[in-house]
A tleap script that builds the chain and sets N, CA, C and O, in Angstrom:
source leaprc.protein.ff14SB
mol = sequence {
  NMET ASN ASN ASN LYS GLU ILE LEU LYS TYR
  CYS PRO ASN TYR TYR LYS ILE VAL ASN THR
  ASP TYR THR GLU ASP ASP ILE ILE THR GLU
  LYS ILE ILE LYS ILE TYR GLU ASN TYR VAL
  CYS LYS ILE ASN SER ASN ASN LEU ASP GLU
  LEU ASN LYS LEU LYS VAL PHE ASP THR ALA
  ILE ASN LYS TYR ILE GLU ASP ASN MET PHE
  ARG LYS GLU MET LYS GLU LYS ILE LEU THR
  LEU ARG VAL LYS LYS THR GLY ASP VAL LEU
  ARG ASN ILE VAL ASP SER ILE ILE ASP ILE
  PHE GLU ASN TYR ILE MET PHE ALA THR ARG
  LYS ILE ASN ILE SER ARG TRP CILE
}
set mol.1.N position { -0.319 17.050 -10.238 }
set mol.1.CA position { -0.304 16.811 -8.998 }
set mol.1.C position { -0.576 18.128 -8.625 }
set mol.1.O position { -0.050 18.935 -9.391 }
set mol.2.N position { -1.447 18.806 -7.383 }
set mol.2.CA position { -1.646 19.943 -6.922 }
set mol.2.C position { -0.461 20.153 -5.683 }
set mol.2.O position { -0.018 19.267 -4.952 }
set mol.3.N position { -0.111 21.553 -5.688 }
set mol.3.CA position { 0.574 20.666 -3.990 }
set mol.3.C position { 1.414 19.956 -3.286 }
set mol.3.O position { 1.590 19.694 -2.096 }
set mol.4.N position { 2.383 19.448 -5.323 }
set mol.4.CA position { 3.174 18.671 -4.574 }
set mol.4.C position { 3.799 18.089 -3.597 }
set mol.4.O position { 3.939 16.892 -3.343 }
set mol.5.N position { 4.448 19.745 -2.657 }
set mol.5.CA position { 5.767 19.596 -1.920 }
set mol.5.C position { 5.044 18.741 -0.294 }
set mol.5.O position { 5.667 18.105 0.556 }
set mol.6.N position { 3.030 19.172 -0.380 }
set mol.6.CA position { 2.412 19.035 0.452 }
set mol.6.C position { 1.536 17.874 0.874 }
set mol.6.O position { 0.988 17.551 1.928 }
set mol.7.N position { 1.625 17.263 -0.598 }
set mol.7.CA position { 1.278 15.935 -0.619 }
set mol.7.C position { 2.357 14.709 -0.456 }
set mol.7.O position { 2.063 13.529 -0.261 }
set mol.8.N position { 3.320 15.112 -0.548 }
set mol.8.CA position { 4.587 14.131 -0.471 }
set mol.8.C position { 4.808 14.443 1.005 }
set mol.8.O position { 5.213 13.455 1.618 }
set mol.9.N position { 4.659 15.525 1.739 }
set mol.9.CA position { 4.563 14.930 3.667 }
set mol.9.C position { 3.478 14.009 4.349 }
set mol.9.O position { 3.468 13.484 5.462 }
set mol.10.N position { 2.936 13.995 3.733 }
set mol.10.CA position { 2.271 13.081 3.684 }
set mol.10.C position { 2.636 11.226 2.632 }
set mol.10.O position { 2.044 10.152 2.534 }
set mol.11.N position { 3.491 11.628 2.266 }
set mol.11.CA position { 3.962 10.063 1.836 }
set mol.11.C position { 4.593 9.512 1.753 }
set mol.11.O position { 4.616 8.646 0.878 }
set mol.12.N position { 6.047 9.801 3.168 }
set mol.12.CA position { 7.186 9.740 2.666 }
set mol.12.C position { 8.334 8.895 2.026 }
set mol.12.O position { 9.515 9.028 1.704 }
set mol.13.N position { 6.825 7.461 2.011 }
set mol.13.CA position { 7.979 6.594 1.511 }
set mol.13.C position { 7.512 6.889 -0.589 }
set mol.13.O position { 7.451 5.917 -1.342 }
set mol.14.N position { 7.344 7.872 -0.928 }
set mol.14.CA position { 6.613 7.785 -2.499 }
set mol.14.C position { 8.481 7.560 -2.881 }
set mol.14.O position { 8.547 6.431 -2.394 }
set mol.15.N position { 9.217 7.697 -3.133 }
set mol.15.CA position { 10.283 7.659 -4.746 }
set mol.15.C position { 11.169 6.383 -4.004 }
set mol.15.O position { 12.216 6.058 -4.564 }
set mol.16.N position { 10.829 5.770 -2.948 }
set mol.16.CA position { 10.984 4.655 -2.365 }
set mol.16.C position { 10.839 3.847 -3.359 }
set mol.16.O position { 11.609 3.344 -4.177 }
set mol.17.N position { 8.959 3.771 -3.021 }
set mol.17.CA position { 8.041 3.129 -3.678 }
set mol.17.C position { 8.116 3.579 -4.742 }
set mol.17.O position { 7.919 2.522 -5.342 }
set mol.18.N position { 8.258 4.386 -5.613 }
set mol.18.CA position { 8.479 4.471 -6.882 }
set mol.18.C position { 9.458 3.570 -8.010 }
set mol.18.O position { 9.349 3.033 -9.112 }
set mol.19.N position { 10.369 3.776 -7.050 }
set mol.19.CA position { 11.771 3.267 -7.828 }
set mol.19.C position { 12.140 1.937 -7.571 }
set mol.19.O position { 13.285 1.488 -7.527 }
set mol.20.N position { 10.789 1.180 -7.361 }
set mol.20.CA position { 11.418 -0.195 -6.620 }
set mol.20.C position { 11.730 -0.816 -7.595 }
set mol.20.O position { 11.554 -0.427 -8.750 }
set mol.21.N position { 12.520 -2.459 -7.072 }
set mol.21.CA position { 12.650 -2.626 -8.219 }
set mol.21.C position { 12.100 -3.875 -8.118 }
set mol.21.O position { 11.977 -4.275 -6.960 }
set mol.22.N position { 11.554 -4.968 -9.413 }
set mol.22.CA position { 10.495 -5.460 -9.109 }
set mol.22.C position { 11.101 -6.346 -10.417 }
set mol.22.O position { 11.617 -5.522 -11.172 }
set mol.23.N position { 11.276 -8.102 -11.134 }
set mol.23.CA position { 10.866 -9.012 -11.671 }
set mol.23.C position { 9.488 -8.454 -13.111 }
set mol.23.O position { 8.305 -8.122 -13.187 }
set mol.24.N position { 10.427 -8.624 -13.801 }
set mol.24.CA position { 9.257 -9.060 -14.979 }
set mol.24.C position { 8.282 -9.224 -15.048 }
set mol.24.O position { 7.456 -8.617 -15.729 }
set mol.25.N position { 8.092 -10.403 -14.107 }
set mol.25.CA position { 7.097 -11.414 -14.402 }
set mol.25.C position { 5.906 -11.041 -12.970 }
set mol.25.O position { 4.830 -11.497 -12.584 }
set mol.26.N position { 6.577 -10.277 -12.663 }
set mol.26.CA position { 6.073 -10.015 -11.341 }
set mol.26.C position { 4.853 -8.824 -12.070 }
set mol.26.O position { 5.313 -7.906 -12.750 }
set mol.27.N position { 2.954 -8.954 -11.818 }
set mol.27.CA position { 3.078 -8.187 -13.193 }
set mol.27.C position { 1.500 -7.762 -11.403 }
set mol.27.O position { 0.415 -7.309 -11.767 }
set mol.28.N position { 1.637 -7.914 -10.424 }
set mol.28.CA position { 1.018 -8.040 -9.319 }
set mol.28.C position { 1.971 -6.194 -8.798 }
set mol.28.O position { 1.419 -5.096 -8.726 }
set mol.29.N position { 3.070 -6.438 -8.606 }
set mol.29.CA position { 3.660 -5.789 -7.674 }
set mol.29.C position { 3.701 -4.170 -8.494 }
set mol.29.O position { 3.606 -3.070 -7.950 }
set mol.30.N position { 3.887 -4.501 -10.047 }
set mol.30.CA position { 3.835 -3.129 -10.538 }
set mol.30.C position { 2.672 -2.909 -11.155 }
set mol.30.O position { 2.855 -2.202 -12.146 }
set mol.31.N position { 1.046 -3.344 -10.929 }
set mol.31.CA position { 0.031 -2.680 -11.331 }
set mol.31.C position { -0.218 -2.228 -9.764 }
set mol.31.O position { -1.109 -1.381 -9.836 }
set mol.32.N position { 0.216 -2.429 -8.147 }
set mol.32.CA position { 0.570 -1.853 -7.048 }
set mol.32.C position { 0.903 -0.838 -7.026 }
set mol.32.O position { 0.182 0.059 -6.590 }
set mol.33.N position { 2.191 -0.617 -7.522 }
set mol.33.CA position { 2.436 0.432 -7.955 }
set mol.33.C position { 2.444 1.542 -8.467 }
set mol.33.O position { 2.787 2.604 -7.946 }
set mol.34.N position { 2.050 1.342 -9.551 }
set mol.34.CA position { 1.002 2.035 -10.939 }
set mol.34.C position { -0.404 2.494 -9.922 }
set mol.34.O position { -0.723 3.664 -10.135 }
set mol.35.N position { -1.156 1.891 -9.025 }
set mol.35.CA position { -1.914 2.313 -8.731 }
set mol.35.C position { -1.837 3.485 -7.109 }
set mol.35.O position { -2.566 4.467 -6.974 }
set mol.36.N position { -0.911 3.083 -6.198 }
set mol.36.CA position { -0.418 4.013 -6.124 }
set mol.36.C position { 0.081 5.493 -6.691 }
set mol.36.O position { -0.134 6.607 -6.215 }
set mol.37.N position { 0.931 5.051 -8.050 }
set mol.37.CA position { 1.148 6.517 -7.942 }
set mol.37.C position { -0.533 7.329 -8.136 }
set mol.37.O position { -1.091 8.225 -7.502 }
set mol.38.N position { -0.905 6.560 -9.238 }
set mol.38.CA position { -2.650 7.507 -9.685 }
set mol.38.C position { -3.238 7.659 -8.676 }
set mol.38.O position { -4.139 8.498 -8.696 }
set mol.39.N position { -3.004 7.010 -7.561 }
set mol.39.CA position { -3.973 7.700 -6.540 }
set mol.39.C position { -3.137 8.513 -6.057 }
set mol.39.O position { -3.896 9.471 -5.908 }
set mol.40.N position { -1.963 8.934 -5.627 }
set mol.40.CA position { -1.348 10.084 -5.312 }
set mol.40.C position { -1.640 11.244 -6.103 }
set mol.40.O position { -1.906 12.398 -5.767 }
set mol.41.N position { -1.504 10.533 -7.556 }
set mol.41.CA position { -1.981 11.916 -8.403 }
set mol.41.C position { -3.355 12.793 -7.906 }
set mol.41.O position { -3.523 14.012 -7.888 }
set mol.42.N position { -4.107 11.885 -7.580 }
set mol.42.CA position { -5.778 12.431 -8.052 }
set mol.42.C position { -5.893 12.418 -6.297 }
set mol.42.O position { -6.947 12.022 -5.800 }
set mol.43.N position { -4.853 12.831 -5.481 }
set mol.43.CA position { -5.618 13.207 -4.238 }
set mol.43.C position { -5.506 14.844 -4.648 }
set mol.43.O position { -4.780 15.493 -5.402 }
set mol.44.N position { -6.981 15.248 -3.447 }
set mol.44.CA position { -7.569 16.546 -3.097 }
set mol.44.C position { -6.213 16.696 -1.660 }
set mol.44.O position { -6.269 15.848 -0.770 }
set mol.45.N position { -4.843 18.059 -1.571 }
set mol.45.CA position { -4.392 18.523 -0.555 }
set mol.45.C position { -5.491 19.204 -0.049 }
set mol.45.O position { -5.196 20.328 -0.454 }
set mol.46.N position { -6.459 19.335 0.493 }
set mol.46.CA position { -7.424 20.850 0.947 }
set mol.46.C position { -8.031 19.339 1.366 }
set mol.46.O position { -7.933 19.376 2.592 }
set mol.47.N position { -8.603 18.032 1.024 }
set mol.47.CA position { -9.248 17.317 2.628 }
set mol.47.C position { -8.527 16.373 3.132 }
set mol.47.O position { -8.072 15.501 2.391 }
set mol.48.N position { -8.368 16.372 4.031 }
set mol.48.CA position { -7.794 16.281 5.484 }
set mol.48.C position { -8.397 14.558 4.994 }
set mol.48.O position { -7.858 13.580 4.475 }
set mol.49.N position { -8.721 14.633 5.111 }
set mol.49.CA position { -9.046 12.777 5.140 }
set mol.49.C position { -8.702 11.809 4.308 }
set mol.49.O position { -8.221 10.745 4.698 }
set mol.50.N position { -8.983 12.182 2.729 }
set mol.50.CA position { -8.005 11.463 2.004 }
set mol.50.C position { -6.625 11.464 1.787 }
set mol.50.O position { -6.138 10.641 1.012 }
set mol.51.N position { -5.379 12.933 2.837 }
set mol.51.CA position { -4.922 12.969 3.182 }
set mol.51.C position { -4.405 11.836 4.077 }
set mol.51.O position { -3.509 11.050 3.769 }
set mol.52.N position { -4.823 11.850 4.777 }
set mol.52.CA position { -4.991 11.094 6.214 }
set mol.52.C position { -4.807 9.724 5.826 }
set mol.52.O position { -3.738 9.209 6.151 }
set mol.53.N position { -6.046 8.701 4.888 }
set mol.53.CA position { -6.114 7.978 4.300 }
set mol.53.C position { -4.384 7.584 3.178 }
set mol.53.O position { -3.739 6.538 3.105 }
set mol.54.N position { -4.155 8.961 2.483 }
set mol.54.CA position { -2.670 8.606 1.957 }
set mol.54.C position { -2.012 7.580 2.220 }
set mol.54.O position { -1.797 6.496 1.676 }
set mol.55.N position { -1.505 8.487 3.847 }
set mol.55.CA position { -0.731 8.579 4.995 }
set mol.55.C position { -0.597 6.486 5.424 }
set mol.55.O position { 0.333 5.698 5.600 }
set mol.56.N position { -1.847 6.416 5.418 }
set mol.56.CA position { -2.376 4.723 5.665 }
set mol.56.C position { -1.327 3.868 4.486 }
set mol.56.O position { -0.417 3.044 4.580 }
set mol.57.N position { -2.128 4.681 3.201 }
set mol.57.CA position { -1.949 3.695 1.977 }
set mol.57.C position { -0.342 3.592 2.046 }
set mol.57.O position { 0.347 2.574 2.107 }
set mol.58.N position { -0.014 4.719 2.022 }
set mol.58.CA position { 1.833 3.938 2.021 }
set mol.58.C position { 2.060 3.221 2.945 }
set mol.58.O position { 2.147 2.005 2.772 }
set mol.59.N position { 2.210 3.779 4.138 }
set mol.59.CA position { 2.808 2.820 5.043 }
set mol.59.C position { 1.734 1.696 4.504 }
set mol.59.O position { 1.961 0.709 5.203 }
set mol.60.N position { 0.595 1.361 3.524 }
set mol.60.CA position { 0.918 -0.300 3.911 }
set mol.60.C position { 1.578 -0.562 1.813 }
set mol.60.O position { 1.751 -1.706 1.394 }
set mol.61.N position { 1.755 0.345 1.137 }
set mol.61.CA position { 2.378 -0.212 0.253 }
set mol.61.C position { 3.855 -0.553 0.329 }
set mol.61.O position { 4.375 -1.486 -0.283 }
set mol.62.N position { 4.558 0.393 1.238 }
set mol.62.CA position { 5.839 0.288 2.089 }
set mol.62.C position { 6.025 -1.141 2.713 }
set mol.62.O position { 7.068 -1.793 2.653 }
set mol.63.N position { 5.292 -1.385 3.093 }
set mol.63.CA position { 4.989 -3.268 4.332 }
set mol.63.C position { 4.830 -3.331 3.401 }
set mol.63.O position { 5.970 -3.056 3.028 }
set mol.64.N position { 4.127 -3.536 2.247 }
set mol.64.CA position { 4.262 -4.765 0.878 }
set mol.64.C position { 5.459 -4.771 -0.051 }
set mol.64.O position { 5.723 -5.686 -0.831 }
set mol.65.N position { 6.289 -3.446 0.142 }
set mol.65.CA position { 8.290 -3.809 -0.276 }
set mol.65.C position { 8.508 -4.056 0.177 }
set mol.65.O position { 9.295 -4.952 -0.130 }
set mol.66.N position { 8.358 -3.882 1.415 }
set mol.66.CA position { 9.678 -4.622 2.436 }
set mol.66.C position { 9.352 -5.814 3.280 }
set mol.66.O position { 10.302 -6.554 3.535 }
set mol.67.N position { 8.172 -6.130 3.759 }
set mol.67.CA position { 7.329 -7.551 4.227 }
set mol.67.C position { 7.355 -8.377 3.934 }
set mol.67.O position { 6.298 -8.909 4.273 }
set mol.68.N position { 8.477 -9.618 2.959 }
set mol.68.CA position { 7.736 -10.498 2.077 }
set mol.68.C position { 6.443 -11.467 2.600 }
set mol.68.O position { 5.727 -11.981 1.740 }
set mol.69.N position { 6.197 -11.675 3.889 }
set mol.69.CA position { 5.989 -12.062 4.550 }
set mol.69.C position { 3.798 -11.336 4.211 }
set mol.69.O position { 2.654 -11.786 4.148 }
set mol.70.N position { 4.489 -10.153 4.125 }
set mol.70.CA position { 3.078 -9.353 3.656 }
set mol.70.C position { 2.474 -9.105 2.055 }
set mol.70.O position { 1.384 -9.156 1.485 }
set mol.71.N position { 3.576 -8.874 1.794 }
set mol.71.CA position { 3.898 -9.534 0.233 }
set mol.71.C position { 2.905 -10.349 -0.036 }
set mol.71.O position { 1.791 -10.094 -0.495 }
set mol.72.N position { 3.717 -12.061 0.503 }
set mol.72.CA position { 2.832 -13.034 -0.209 }
set mol.72.C position { 1.304 -13.072 0.197 }
set mol.72.O position { 0.533 -13.758 -0.474 }
set mol.73.N position { 0.803 -12.268 1.403 }
set mol.73.CA position { -0.124 -12.319 1.985 }
set mol.73.C position { -1.024 -11.503 0.929 }
set mol.73.O position { -2.061 -12.036 0.534 }
set mol.74.N position { -0.715 -10.413 0.529 }
set mol.74.CA position { -1.273 -9.251 -0.428 }
set mol.74.C position { -1.694 -9.554 -1.576 }
set mol.74.O position { -2.740 -9.169 -2.099 }
set mol.75.N position { -0.350 -10.734 -2.306 }
set mol.75.CA position { -1.310 -11.115 -3.271 }
set mol.75.C position { -1.972 -11.845 -3.098 }
set mol.75.O position { -2.985 -11.662 -3.774 }
set mol.76.N position { -2.028 -12.884 -2.375 }
set mol.76.CA position { -3.407 -14.051 -1.920 }
set mol.76.C position { -4.426 -12.831 -1.924 }
set mol.76.O position { -4.951 -12.609 -3.015 }
set mol.77.N position { -4.593 -12.445 -1.427 }
set mol.77.CA position { -6.127 -11.330 -1.189 }
set mol.77.C position { -6.805 -10.887 -2.558 }
set mol.77.O position { -7.957 -11.089 -2.943 }
set mol.78.N position { -5.709 -10.197 -3.206 }
set mol.78.CA position { -6.018 -9.255 -3.888 }
set mol.78.C position { -6.007 -10.071 -4.710 }
set mol.78.O position { -7.019 -9.709 -5.309 }
set mol.79.N position { -5.588 -11.104 -5.364 }
set mol.79.CA position { -6.590 -12.139 -6.876 }
set mol.79.C position { -8.034 -12.160 -6.626 }
set mol.79.O position { -8.790 -12.143 -7.597 }
set mol.80.N position { -8.661 -12.207 -5.024 }
set mol.80.CA position { -10.104 -12.465 -5.006 }
set mol.80.C position { -10.941 -11.501 -5.180 }
set mol.80.O position { -12.134 -11.525 -5.483 }
set mol.81.N position { -9.857 -10.194 -4.857 }
set mol.81.CA position { -10.136 -9.271 -4.389 }
set mol.81.C position { -11.824 -8.444 -5.309 }
set mol.81.O position { -11.426 -7.677 -6.185 }
set mol.82.N position { -12.958 -8.472 -5.265 }
set mol.82.CA position { -13.671 -8.034 -5.893 }
set mol.82.C position { -14.394 -6.563 -5.167 }
set mol.82.O position { -14.599 -6.272 -3.988 }
set mol.83.N position { -14.701 -5.705 -6.657 }
set mol.83.CA position { -14.577 -4.483 -6.864 }
set mol.83.C position { -15.463 -3.852 -7.823 }
set mol.83.O position { -15.541 -4.040 -9.037 }
set mol.84.N position { -16.351 -2.788 -6.794 }
set mol.84.CA position { -17.136 -2.348 -7.364 }
set mol.84.C position { -17.347 -1.539 -8.446 }
set mol.84.O position { -17.088 -0.346 -8.284 }
set mol.85.N position { -17.692 -1.843 -9.349 }
set mol.85.CA position { -17.556 -1.130 -11.053 }
set mol.85.C position { -18.435 0.021 -10.652 }
set mol.85.O position { -18.712 0.687 -11.649 }
set mol.86.N position { -18.891 0.422 -9.722 }
set mol.86.CA position { -19.647 1.590 -9.553 }
set mol.86.C position { -18.571 2.679 -9.353 }
set mol.86.O position { -17.447 2.415 -9.779 }
set mol.87.N position { -18.818 4.100 -8.643 }
set mol.87.CA position { -18.010 5.082 -8.148 }
set mol.87.C position { -16.691 4.607 -8.695 }
set mol.87.O position { -16.367 3.853 -9.612 }
set mol.88.N position { -15.886 5.507 -7.569 }
set mol.88.CA position { -14.634 5.885 -8.503 }
set mol.88.C position { -13.279 4.481 -7.737 }
set mol.88.O position { -12.571 4.491 -6.730 }
set mol.89.N position { -13.526 3.279 -9.068 }
set mol.89.CA position { -12.755 2.041 -9.304 }
set mol.89.C position { -11.661 2.281 -8.311 }
set mol.89.O position { -11.608 1.533 -7.335 }
set mol.90.N position { -10.510 3.538 -8.495 }
set mol.90.CA position { -9.568 3.356 -7.877 }
set mol.90.C position { -9.021 3.983 -6.209 }
set mol.90.O position { -7.875 4.046 -5.764 }
set mol.91.N position { -10.415 4.410 -5.527 }
set mol.91.CA position { -10.715 4.827 -4.654 }
set mol.91.C position { -11.041 2.956 -3.418 }
set mol.91.O position { -10.767 2.607 -2.269 }
set mol.92.N position { -11.496 2.556 -4.209 }
set mol.92.CA position { -12.118 1.140 -4.026 }
set mol.92.C position { -11.241 -0.011 -3.876 }
set mol.92.O position { -11.220 -0.867 -2.991 }
set mol.93.N position { -10.379 0.163 -5.119 }
set mol.93.CA position { -8.785 -0.833 -5.104 }
set mol.93.C position { -8.348 -0.549 -3.716 }
set mol.93.O position { -7.772 -1.354 -2.984 }
set mol.94.N position { -8.788 1.098 -3.319 }
set mol.94.CA position { -6.714 1.412 -2.302 }
set mol.94.C position { -7.996 1.955 -1.078 }
set mol.94.O position { -7.463 2.634 -0.200 }
set mol.95.N position { -9.166 1.824 -0.923 }
set mol.95.CA position { -9.784 0.815 0.267 }
set mol.95.C position { -9.351 -0.593 0.822 }
set mol.95.O position { -8.928 -0.895 1.938 }
set mol.96.N position { -9.537 -1.206 -0.064 }
set mol.96.CA position { -9.635 -3.350 -0.178 }
set mol.96.C position { -7.739 -3.123 0.210 }
set mol.96.O position { -7.508 -3.994 1.049 }
set mol.97.N position { -6.692 -2.500 -0.013 }
set mol.97.CA position { -5.875 -2.641 0.370 }
set mol.97.C position { -5.410 -2.545 1.125 }
set mol.97.O position { -4.445 -3.148 1.594 }
set mol.98.N position { -6.333 -1.266 1.635 }
set mol.98.CA position { -5.970 -0.627 3.474 }
set mol.98.C position { -6.844 -1.819 4.349 }
set mol.98.O position { -6.417 -2.307 5.395 }
set mol.99.N position { -7.874 -2.112 3.847 }
set mol.99.CA position { -8.426 -3.270 4.635 }
set mol.99.C position { -7.402 -4.609 4.868 }
set mol.99.O position { -7.297 -5.332 5.858 }
set mol.100.N position { -6.806 -4.644 3.779 }
set mol.100.CA position { -5.625 -5.851 4.152 }
set mol.100.C position { -4.740 -5.718 4.674 }
set mol.100.O position { -4.206 -6.721 5.147 }
set mol.101.N position { -4.170 -4.505 4.847 }
set mol.101.CA position { -3.225 -3.755 5.514 }
set mol.101.C position { -4.023 -4.830 7.037 }
set mol.101.O position { -4.031 -5.979 7.481 }
set mol.102.N position { -4.554 -3.534 7.295 }
set mol.102.CA position { -5.020 -2.746 8.912 }
set mol.102.C position { -5.738 -4.837 9.366 }
set mol.102.O position { -5.739 -5.119 10.565 }
set mol.103.N position { -6.138 -5.753 8.546 }
set mol.103.CA position { -6.123 -6.992 9.246 }
set mol.103.C position { -4.929 -7.797 8.949 }
set mol.103.O position { -5.057 -9.014 9.079 }
set mol.104.N position { -3.843 -7.354 8.590 }
set mol.104.CA position { -2.711 -7.452 8.697 }
set mol.104.C position { -1.750 -7.850 9.460 }
set mol.104.O position { -1.062 -8.779 9.885 }
set mol.105.N position { -2.083 -6.361 9.448 }
set mol.105.CA position { -0.943 -5.734 11.169 }
set mol.105.C position { -2.030 -6.535 12.603 }
set mol.105.O position { -1.354 -7.314 13.275 }
set mol.106.N position { -3.296 -6.431 13.002 }
set mol.106.CA position { -3.890 -6.946 13.660 }
set mol.106.C position { -3.703 -8.190 14.105 }
set mol.106.O position { -3.291 -8.285 15.261 }
set mol.107.N position { -3.931 -9.370 13.377 }
set mol.107.CA position { -3.775 -10.660 13.403 }
set mol.107.C position { -2.718 -11.154 12.843 }
set mol.107.O position { -2.778 -12.309 12.422 }
set mol.108.N position { -1.474 -10.371 12.705 }
set mol.108.CA position { -1.024 -10.965 12.066 }
set mol.108.C position { 0.264 -11.074 13.422 }
set mol.108.O position { 0.523 -10.329 14.368 }
set mol.109.N position { 0.815 -12.292 12.973 }
set mol.109.CA position { 1.916 -13.077 14.711 }
set mol.109.C position { 3.180 -12.938 14.620 }
set mol.109.O position { 3.354 -12.034 13.803 }
set mol.110.N position { 4.243 -13.345 15.019 }
set mol.110.CA position { 5.609 -13.063 14.223 }
set mol.110.C position { 5.922 -14.735 15.609 }
set mol.110.O position { 5.763 -14.954 16.810 }
set mol.111.N position { 6.399 -15.435 14.427 }
set mol.111.CA position { 7.480 -16.159 15.383 }
set mol.111.C position { 8.563 -15.509 16.085 }
set mol.111.O position { 9.368 -14.887 15.391 }
set mol.112.N position { 8.766 -15.550 17.627 }
set mol.112.CA position { 10.169 -14.918 18.136 }
set mol.112.C position { 10.914 -16.314 18.865 }
set mol.112.O position { 10.617 -17.042 19.812 }
set mol.113.N position { 11.887 -16.264 18.015 }
set mol.113.CA position { 13.246 -17.196 18.638 }
set mol.113.C position { 14.038 -16.132 20.594 }
set mol.113.O position { 14.543 -15.088 21.007 }
set mol.114.N position { 13.752 -16.936 20.838 }
set mol.114.CA position { 14.834 -16.261 21.893 }
set mol.114.C position { 16.291 -17.308 22.485 }
set mol.114.O position { 16.460 -18.052 23.451 }
set mol.115.N position { 16.824 -17.032 21.751 }
set mol.115.CA position { 18.132 -17.846 22.476 }
set mol.115.C position { 18.874 -17.495 23.308 }
set mol.115.O position { 19.410 -16.391 23.207 }
set mol.116.N position { 19.115 -18.286 24.326 }
set mol.116.CA position { 19.906 -18.167 25.321 }
set mol.116.C position { 21.296 -19.282 25.531 }
set mol.116.O position { 21.621 -20.377 25.072 }
set mol.117.N position { 21.742 -18.502 26.291 }
set mol.117.CA position { 23.649 -18.898 26.591 }
set mol.117.C position { 23.374 -19.950 27.839 }
set mol.117.O position { 22.793 -19.870 28.922 }
set mol.118.N position { 24.123 -21.021 27.093 }
set mol.118.CA position { 24.511 -21.846 27.849 }
set mol.118.C position { 25.887 -21.793 28.980 }
set mol.118.O position { 26.136 -22.764 29.695 }
savepdb mol mol.pdb
quit
């Protein structure tokens, strides 16, 4: 990883994500964290587009760790994910995860209960 401090500025949740506890049988979470680590290690710190994509990917994986609803949806969609074997497979997977995250943010609605005092 070149310029570690420079890259870690764009992924403030790095240590939280890498040190996340998960059950042994949660293979999907384990693979997603490994993908995250590999992607962070492959980033070119001179390419601004890659750094911006890293920032969004970091936010997406942090959302995966914190939000049970998003985790459930991500696990469902990642099992049906189709990735082209041509080109960089890691970047294709990262792009797909970012797409899932952006669709979730755009279309997710939460049920909000407003309590009334009587």
